[in-house]
C-alpha positions as CSV (number, residue, x, y, z in Angstrom):
1,M,22.6,47.6,58.4
2,K,24.6,45.1,59.6
3,I,21.7,43.1,61.1
4,Q,20.6,43.4,57.3
5,H,24.4,41.4,57.1
6,F,23.7,38.7,59.8
7,I,20.5,37.9,58.4
8,V,21.4,37.3,54.9
9,M,25.1,35.1,56.2
10,I,22.6,33.3,57.7
11,S,20.0,32.6,54.8
12,L,23.5,31.8,52.9
13,L,24.4,29.6,55.8
14,I,21.2,27.5,56.2
15,F,20.6,27.2,52.1
16,S,23.7,26.2,51.8
17,S,23.0,22.7,54.6
18,S,20.4,22.5,52.8
19,A,21.8,22.0,49.2
20,F,24.6,20.1,50.8
21,A,21.8,17.5,52.2
22,Y,20.2,17.2,48.7
23,R,22.7,16.2,47.4
24,C,24.2,13.6,49.2
25,V,20.6,11.8,48.5
26,I,21.8,12.0,44.8
27,D,24.4,11.0,45.0
28,M,23.6,7.4,47.3
29,R,20.8,7.0,44.8
30,K,23.3,7.4,41.8
31,I,25.6,4.5,43.4
32,D,22.5,2.4,44.5
33,E,21.5,2.2,40.6
34,A,25.1,2.0,39.3
35,L,26.0,-1.5,42.0
36,S,22.5,-2.8,41.2
37,K,23.6,-3.1,37.2
38,Q,25.9,-5.5,38.0
39,P,29.4,-2.9,37.1
40,A,32.5,-4.6,35.9
41,I,34.3,-4.6,39.5
42,N,35.7,-6.9,41.7
43,E,34.2,-8.4,45.1
44,V,36.7,-6.8,47.3
45,Q,35.9,-3.5,44.8
46,A,32.6,-3.9,45.9
47,Q,32.6,-4.2,49.2
48,E,34.7,-0.6,49.1
49,I,32.2,0.6,47.4
50,R,29.7,-0.3,49.9
51,K,31.5,0.3,52.8
52,L,32.4,4.6,51.4
53,R,28.3,4.5,50.6
54,A,27.4,3.1,54.4
55,E,30.0,5.5,55.9
56,G,28.7,8.1,53.1
57,E,25.1,7.0,54.6
58,A,26.5,7.3,58.3
59,L,28.3,11.7,58.2
60,H,24.2,12.3,56.0
61,N,22.3,11.1,58.9
62,R,24.5,13.2,61.5
63,G,24.4,16.0,59.7
64,K,28.3,15.7,58.3
65,H,27.0,16.3,54.5
66,K,30.8,18.1,53.9
67,E,32.5,14.9,54.9
68,S,29.4,12.5,53.8
69,I,30.0,14.3,49.9
70,E,33.6,13.3,50.2
71,M,33.1,9.6,51.0
72,L,30.2,9.6,48.1
73,H,32.1,11.0,45.3
74,K,34.9,7.6,46.3
75,A,32.6,5.5,46.2
76,L,31.0,7.1,43.1
77,E,34.9,7.6,41.4
78,M,35.5,3.9,41.6
79,L,32.2,2.9,39.8
80,G,32.9,5.3,37.3
81,V,30.0,7.0,37.6
82,H,29.9,11.5,37.3
């Protein structure tokens, strides 16, 4: 019985990590698409958004998906994308 619980917990951990990783890529794509449409933001805001996106990508590449999503969502909020 304990082995089954352990297997289920490991499976959930692996699945949730993969889902977070996929979410990062989607959010980065949304930021890139929004920036390509020349949004109504000033240069300071654009630089901050690019910085947040770069930090989010770096965190994603290091496997820190929760932190990556937090950074990327800040950039999306600044762009008004949900």
